[in-house]
KERO-32776 format. One record per residue (C-alpha): x, y, z; residue in one letter. Coordinates in nm, 3 decimals. Layout:
<dogus>
+---------+---------+---------+--------+
!       X !       Y !       Z ! residu !
+---------+---------+---------+--------+
!       X !       Y !       Z !      A !
...
+---------+---------+---------+--------+
</dogus>
This chain:
<dogus>
+---------+---------+---------+--------+
!       X !       Y !       Z ! residu !
+---------+---------+---------+--------+
!   6.826 !  -2.420 !   6.310 !      M !
!   7.015 !  -2.727 !   6.431 !      I !
!   7.343 !  -2.551 !   6.360 !      A !
!   7.237 !  -2.250 !   6.567 !      N !
!   7.140 !  -2.470 !   6.862 !      R !
!   7.472 !  -2.649 !   6.832 !      T !
!   7.653 !  -2.317 !   6.864 !      R !
!   7.441 !  -2.224 !   7.164 !      V !
!   7.530 !  -2.557 !   7.328 !      Y !
!   7.897 !  -2.492 !   7.259 !      E !
!   7.855 !  -2.158 !   7.433 !      F !
!   7.701 !  -2.335 !   7.732 !      F !
!   8.000 !  -2.566 !   7.759 !      R !
!   8.238 !  -2.272 !   7.740 !      S !
!   8.084 !  -2.114 !   8.051 !      I !
!   8.046 !  -2.441 !   8.243 !      G !
!   7.676 !  -2.511 !   8.183 !      V !
!   7.565 !  -2.863 !   8.094 !      V !
!   7.367 !  -2.842 !   7.764 !      P !
!   7.162 !  -3.155 !   7.832 !      D !
!   6.969 !  -2.969 !   8.102 !      E !
!   6.824 !  -2.742 !   7.833 !      H !
!   6.689 !  -3.002 !   7.593 !      D !
!   6.333 !  -2.911 !   7.499 !      G !
!   6.370 !  -2.555 !   7.628 !      L !
!   6.279 !  -2.269 !   7.396 !      D !
!   6.617 !  -2.098 !   7.357 !      L !
!   6.727 !  -1.801 !   7.146 !      P !
!   6.871 !  -1.890 !   6.808 !      V !
!   7.188 !  -1.686 !   6.849 !      T !
!   7.479 !  -1.700 !   7.088 !      V !
!   7.468 !  -1.319 !   7.116 !      E !
!   7.121 !  -1.322 !   7.274 !      V !
!   7.222 !  -1.602 !   7.509 !      M !
!   7.534 !  -1.410 !   7.607 !      Q !
!   7.312 !  -1.111 !   7.689 !      E !
!   7.104 !  -1.324 !   7.925 !      R !
!   7.405 !  -1.472 !   8.099 !      V !
!   7.566 !  -1.128 !   8.139 !      D !
!   7.245 !  -0.989 !   8.286 !      F !
!   7.221 !  -1.273 !   8.536 !      L !
!   7.583 !  -1.216 !   8.633 !      H !
!   7.509 !  -0.847 !   8.690 !      K !
!   7.235 !  -0.954 !   8.928 !      L !
!   7.500 !  -1.147 !   9.119 !      G !
!   7.393 !  -1.493 !   9.011 !      L !
!   7.663 !  -1.750 !   8.945 !      T !
!   7.697 !  -2.037 !   8.702 !      I !
!   7.604 !  -2.265 !   8.990 !      E !
!   7.280 !  -2.071 !   9.037 !      D !
!   7.206 !  -2.108 !   8.667 !      I !
!   7.286 !  -2.478 !   8.685 !      Y !
!   7.043 !  -2.517 !   8.979 !      N !
!   6.765 !  -2.365 !   8.769 !      Y !
!   6.858 !  -2.396 !   8.399 !      P !
!   6.518 !  -2.268 !   8.283 !      F !
!   6.631 !  -1.919 !   8.382 !      V !
!   6.822 !  -1.907 !   8.052 !      L !
!   6.488 !  -1.929 !   7.874 !      G !
!   6.390 !  -1.589 !   8.017 !      C !
!   6.411 !  -1.285 !   7.792 !      S !
!   6.598 !  -0.993 !   7.946 !      V !
!   6.363 !  -0.730 !   7.803 !      K !
!   6.034 !  -0.921 !   7.812 !      K !
!   6.075 !  -1.111 !   8.140 !      N !
!   6.359 !  -1.017 !   8.371 !      M !
!   6.358 !  -0.636 !   8.355 !      I !
!   5.976 !  -0.599 !   8.390 !      P !
!   5.973 !  -0.833 !   8.691 !      V !
!   6.259 !  -0.653 !   8.866 !      L !
!   6.101 !  -0.317 !   8.790 !      D !
!   5.775 !  -0.439 !   8.945 !      Y !
!   5.952 !  -0.562 !   9.257 !      L !
!   6.140 !  -0.235 !   9.285 !      G !
!   5.816 !  -0.033 !   9.262 !      K !
!   5.672 !  -0.248 !   9.541 !      L !
!   5.964 !  -0.144 !   9.759 !      G !
!   6.183 !  -0.454 !   9.736 !      V !
!   6.538 !  -0.331 !   9.786 !      R !
!   6.788 !  -0.363 !   9.503 !      K !
!   7.036 !  -0.504 !   9.752 !      S !
!   6.816 !  -0.816 !   9.766 !      T !
!   6.798 !  -0.862 !   9.389 !      F !
!   7.066 !  -1.130 !   9.405 !      T !
!   6.921 !  -1.340 !   9.684 !      E !
!   6.562 !  -1.298 !   9.564 !      F !
!   6.597 !  -1.487 !   9.231 !      P !
!   6.845 !  -1.724 !   9.393 !      R !
!   6.576 !  -1.827 !   9.641 !      R !
!   6.293 !  -1.818 !   9.389 !      Y !
!   6.433 !  -1.810 !   9.032 !      P !
!   6.090 !  -1.876 !   8.882 !      Q !
!   6.008 !  -1.513 !   8.953 !      V !
!   6.221 !  -1.404 !   8.655 !      L !
!   5.976 !  -1.550 !   8.406 !      H !
!   5.657 !  -1.485 !   8.603 !      A !
!   5.368 !  -1.289 !   8.455 !      S !
!   5.307 !  -0.960 !   8.633 !      L !
!   4.932 !  -0.974 !   8.572 !      V !
!   4.869 !  -1.347 !   8.612 !      V !
!   5.126 !  -1.450 !   8.874 !      D !
!   5.264 !  -1.163 !   9.081 !      L !
!   4.997 !  -0.895 !   9.115 !      A !
!   4.726 !  -1.136 !   9.245 !      P !
!   4.959 !  -1.261 !   9.521 !      V !
!   5.045 !  -0.906 !   9.628 !      V !
!   4.674 !  -0.817 !   9.631 !      K !
!   4.605 !  -1.128 !   9.841 !      Y !
!   4.873 !  -1.034 !  10.094 !      L !
!   4.723 !  -0.686 !  10.121 !      Q !
!   4.385 !  -0.848 !  10.176 !      G !
!   4.536 !  -1.036 !  10.469 !      M !
!   4.588 !  -0.698 !  10.640 !      D !
!   4.960 !  -0.689 !  10.572 !      I !
!   5.045 !  -0.320 !  10.562 !      K !
!   5.163 !  -0.185 !  10.224 !      P !
!   5.506 !  -0.088 !  10.357 !      H !
!   5.548 !  -0.441 !  10.498 !      D !
!   5.476 !  -0.618 !  10.167 !      I !
!   5.832 !  -0.577 !  10.030 !      P !
!   5.983 !  -0.696 !  10.359 !      R !
!   5.757 !  -1.002 !  10.353 !      V !
!   5.868 !  -1.085 !   9.999 !      L !
!   6.234 !  -1.030 !  10.086 !      E !
!   6.203 !  -1.267 !  10.379 !      K !
!   6.027 !  -1.535 !  10.180 !      Y !
!   6.027 !  -1.482 !   9.800 !      P !
!   5.863 !  -1.821 !   9.756 !      E !
!   5.532 !  -1.664 !   9.860 !      D !
!   5.503 !  -1.530 !   9.504 !      L !
!   5.481 !  -1.882 !   9.371 !      G !
!   5.202 !  -2.021 !   9.584 !      F !
!   4.861 !  -2.082 !   9.435 !      K !
!   4.597 !  -1.865 !   9.599 !      L !
!   4.336 !  -2.141 !   9.579 !      E !
!   4.579 !  -2.407 !   9.693 !      G !
!   4.864 !  -2.384 !   9.943 !      T !
!   4.801 !  -2.024 !  10.046 !      T !
!   4.428 !  -2.040 !  10.117 !      S !
!   4.469 !  -2.378 !  10.286 !      T !
!   4.736 !  -2.241 !  10.522 !      S !
!   4.524 !  -1.940 !  10.618 !      V !
!   4.217 !  -2.159 !  10.668 !      A !
!   4.425 !  -2.384 !  10.891 !      H !
!   4.533 !  -2.090 !  11.109 !      L !
!   4.173 !  -1.979 !  11.151 !      I !
!   4.063 !  -2.336 !  11.214 !      G !
!   4.304 !  -2.384 !  11.504 !      I !
!   4.193 !  -2.065 !  11.671 !      G !
!   4.419 !  -1.787 !  11.542 !      V !
!   4.213 !  -1.467 !  11.543 !      A !
!   4.145 !  -1.322 !  11.198 !      R !
!   4.280 !  -0.983 !  11.304 !      R !
!   4.609 !  -1.144 !  11.409 !      E !
!   4.683 !  -1.311 !  11.076 !      I !
!   4.829 !  -1.003 !  10.907 !      G !
!   5.086 !  -0.950 !  11.180 !      G !
!   5.161 !  -1.321 !  11.194 !      L !
!   5.226 !  -1.343 !  10.819 !      L !
!   5.437 !  -1.027 !  10.830 !      T !
!   5.662 !  -1.181 !  11.092 !      E !
!   5.656 !  -1.537 !  10.955 !      Y !
!   5.570 !  -1.528 !  10.582 !      P !
!   5.687 !  -1.887 !  10.544 !      E !
!   5.359 !  -1.994 !  10.705 !      I !
!   5.189 !  -1.961 !  10.366 !      L !
!   5.409 !  -2.239 !  10.235 !      G !
!   5.338 !  -2.489 !  10.507 !      M !
!   5.183 !  -2.808 !  10.378 !      K !
!   4.882 !  -2.814 !  10.608 !      E !
!   4.594 !  -3.017 !  10.466 !      S !
!   4.421 !  -3.328 !  10.583 !      G !
!   4.602 !  -3.532 !  10.847 !      D !
!   4.919 !  -3.323 !  10.820 !      E !
!   4.740 !  -3.024 !  10.963 !      A !
!   4.605 !  -3.207 !  11.265 !      S !
!   4.921 !  -3.404 !  11.339 !      Q !
!   5.104 !  -3.151 !  11.563 !      P !
!   4.778 !  -3.070 !  11.739 !      T !
!   4.708 !  -3.433 !  11.812 !      G !
!   5.065 !  -3.502 !  11.921 !      F !
!   5.074 !  -3.216 !  12.173 !      L !
!   4.740 !  -3.335 !  12.302 !      N !
!   4.881 !  -3.683 !  12.362 !      S !
!   5.206 !  -3.559 !  12.519 !      V !
!   5.091 !  -3.275 !  12.744 !      I !
!   4.713 !  -3.291 !  12.723 !      G !
!   4.685 !  -2.972 !  12.517 !      L !
!   4.332 !  -2.930 !  12.386 !      A !
!   4.314 !  -2.880 !  12.006 !      P !
!   4.139 !  -2.544 !  12.049 !      D !
!   4.439 !  -2.417 !  12.249 !      K !
!   4.691 !  -2.503 !  11.977 !      F !
!   4.623 !  -2.174 !  11.797 !      G !
!   4.764 !  -1.981 !  12.091 !      K !
!   5.085 !  -2.183 !  12.073 !      V !
!   5.117 !  -2.142 !  11.695 !      E !
!   5.057 !  -1.766 !  11.717 !      E !
!   5.368 !  -1.740 !  11.935 !      K !
!   5.578 !  -1.991 !  11.743 !      M !
!   5.439 !  -2.080 !  11.396 !      P !
!   5.725 !  -2.312 !  11.311 !      W !
!   5.617 !  -2.551 !  11.587 !      I !
!   5.448 !  -2.752 !  11.311 !      V !
!   5.796 !  -2.828 !  11.176 !      N !
!   5.938 !  -2.957 !  11.506 !      L !
!   5.997 !  -3.328 !  11.525 !      S !
!   5.802 !  -3.537 !  11.774 !      D !
!   6.129 !  -3.644 !  11.930 !      R !
!   6.237 !  -3.286 !  11.998 !      A !
!   5.908 !  -3.204 !  12.166 !      I !
!   5.922 !  -3.517 !  12.383 !      V !
!   6.281 !  -3.448 !  12.494 !      K !
!   6.193 !  -3.098 !  12.612 !      H !
!   5.874 !  -3.208 !  12.784 !      V !
!   6.062 !  -3.493 !  12.955 !      D !
!   6.317 !  -3.244 !  13.086 !      F !
!   6.043 !  -3.038 !  13.251 !      L !
!   5.892 !  -3.350 !  13.402 !      K !
!   6.234 !  -3.457 !  13.532 !      E !
!   6.244 !  -3.119 !  13.702 !      C !
!   5.939 !  -3.230 !  13.899 !      R !
!   5.682 !  -3.006 !  13.738 !      F !
!   5.327 !  -3.130 !  13.736 !      S !
!   5.155 !  -3.217 !  13.410 !      S !
!   4.937 !  -2.907 !  13.436 !      E !
!   5.240 !  -2.685 !  13.492 !      Q !
!   5.420 !  -2.836 !  13.192 !      V !
!   5.117 !  -2.766 !  12.974 !      K !
!   5.099 !  -2.404 !  13.091 !      K !
!   5.472 !  -2.360 !  13.030 !      M !
!   5.451 !  -2.493 !  12.674 !      V !
!   5.153 !  -2.269 !  12.595 !      V !
!   5.322 !  -1.969 !  12.755 !      G !
!   5.675 !  -2.024 !  12.621 !      C !
!   5.659 !  -2.260 !  12.321 !      P !
!   5.999 !  -2.127 !  12.203 !      H !
!   6.146 !  -2.347 !  12.477 !      F !
!   6.068 !  -2.649 !  12.259 !      L !
!   6.321 !  -2.557 !  11.990 !      H !
!   6.614 !  -2.452 !  12.211 !      L !
!   6.911 !  -2.683 !  12.249 !      L !
!   6.873 !  -2.875 !  12.573 !      L !
!   7.225 !  -3.008 !  12.612 !      E !
!   7.413 !  -2.692 !  12.514 !      S !
!   7.179 !  -2.422 !  12.645 !      T !
!   6.898 !  -2.515 !  12.881 !      I !
!   7.060 !  -2.781 !  13.099 !      K !
!   7.393 !  -2.599 !  13.150 !      P !
!   7.212 !  -2.278 !  13.246 !      R !
!   6.978 !  -2.461 !  13.480 !      H !
!   7.271 !  -2.641 !  13.645 !      K !
!   7.464 !  -2.317 !  13.701 !      M !
!   7.168 !  -2.137 !  13.856 !      I !
!   7.077 !  -2.439 !  14.068 !      A !
!   7.422 !  -2.415 !  14.228 !      K !
!   7.342 !  -2.054 !  14.320 !      K !
!   7.033 !  -2.173 !  14.503 !      G !
!   6.804 !  -1.911 !  14.353 !      V !
!   6.475 !  -1.920 !  14.166 !      K !
!   6.422 !  -1.807 !  13.808 !      Y !
!   6.152 !  -1.809 !  13.546 !      S !
!   6.139 !  -2.018 !  13.233 !      L !
!   6.096 !  -1.700 !  13.029 !      A !
!   6.412 !  -1.551 !  13.177 !      W !
!   6.605 !  -1.872 !  13.118 !      L !
!   6.527 !  -1.888 !  12.747 !      I !
!   6.522 !  -1.515 !  12.667 !      N !
!   6.836 !  -1.409 !  12.851 !      C !
!   7.129 !  -1.349 !  12.614 !      S !
!   7.453 !  -1.540 !  12.669 !      D !
!   7.624 !  -1.214 !  12.765 !      E !
!   7.357 !  -1.120 !  13.019 !      K !
!   7.347 !  -1.470 !  13.161 !      F !
!   7.723 !  -1.480 !  13.212 !      E !
!   7.707 !  -1.136 !  13.371 !      E !
!   7.445 !  -1.256 !  13.619 !      Q !
!   7.644 !  -1.568 !  13.698 !      M !
!   7.947 !  -1.358 !  13.790 !      N !
!   7.758 !  -1.155 !  14.048 !      Y !
!   7.791 !  -1.254 !  14.412 !      D !
!   7.421 !  -1.184 !  14.453 !      S !
!   7.185 !  -1.222 !  14.157 !      M !
!   6.917 !  -0.971 !  14.064 !      D !
!   6.614 !  -1.180 !  14.153 !      I !
!   6.371 !  -0.903 !  14.067 !      E !
!   6.508 !  -0.879 !  13.713 !      E !
!   6.500 !  -1.255 !  13.675 !      M !
!   6.129 !  -1.256 !  13.758 !      E !
!   6.015 !  -0.979 !  13.525 !      I !
!   5.854 !  -1.239 !  13.299 !      E !
!   5.829 !  -1.507 !  13.561 !      S !
!   5.583 !  -1.788 !  13.585 !      S !
!   5.734 !  -2.119 !  13.685 !      F !
!   6.046 !  -2.133 !  13.895 !      H !
!   6.310 !  -2.402 !  13.896 !      F !
!   6.376 !  -2.376 !  14.271 !      N !
!   6.373 !  -2.691 !  14.480 !      N !
!   6.280 !  -2.882 !  14.166 !      I !
!   6.473 !  -3.191 !  14.254 !      M !
!   6.289 !  -3.242 !  14.583 !      K !
!   6.051 !  -3.538 !  14.571 !      P !
!   5.686 !  -3.450 !  14.526 !      R !
!   5.393 !  -3.625 !  14.683 !      N !
!   5.151 !  -3.591 !  14.394 !      D !
!   5.081 !  -3.425 !  14.062 !      E !
!   4.929 !  -3.123 !  14.234 !      S !
!   5.235 !  -3.038 !  14.444 !      S !
!   5.256 !  -2.666 !  14.503 !      N !
!   5.551 !  -2.535 !  14.308 !      Y !
!   5.604 !  -2.164 !  14.326 !      E !
!   5.438 !  -1.988 !  14.039 !      D !
!   5.275 !  -1.650 !  14.001 !      D !
!   4.994 !  -1.726 !  13.755 !      D !
!   5.150 !  -1.507 !  13.486 !      S !
!   5.096 !  -1.611 !  13.127 !      D !
!   5.448 !  -1.728 !  13.043 !      V !
+---------+---------+---------+--------+
</dogus>
């Protein structure tokens, strides 16, 4: 037995795998079986580095573990073209139990009103979803969404678009932290945070510093506190754009033109479209206001009070 394991370790060294990482792992007794596993992983597109990052993958049987799992994913609709990246992102899937681990998660996702044809796309986007405990991370994340005001009927679409939400660590103080911070910075009521997270779920991952910098920019542009709050609720994506390389240069260029524009247009306009507009002698104001709400015209003029009347059209951006 010891001699067989020694030969297996010698095989590991020959392919560049450190044997010490496999101490205590239940490995096949022959080099031939181990070679079969390595060859199969290579056919999937995995490299020695991938194996090194998750050495337990070599404890997976090709016939008992890997093939059944990949067959199951294929029947769900997961594309074979993703079979390399899928186990690279979540290698634990190769030794998961179909009945105990995978099927319950898929059933749970379906119960969240994710359409059957969207299930494989969700798993391709975020394979890690298959590893979350239904009574732990997953249920806690969904409960958090409902708790902050996300409508139950909206959750399926939200998870389809942003499946990583199920992996957010949102329990106890961690869940309330972004809500409390936005309340302190812009006066956003906790029950309004759900509307912001529906539009941009990853806001919970933004640093406090990033949020403050963007809010400070709006305040420097002489917007009232109430206007800033409405802008963040309407266009939370603004909070994760690069101020120095995107927002400020665009604002400066348009300010020189002496025209008004909406926040939505500023952040949604592609670089190509923006450059095209800048090259026109006269800009298409109507197009720039399609999703308008708050305009950056005359923003550097001094204001008398917080309720100064800046031009806005009450739209929900």
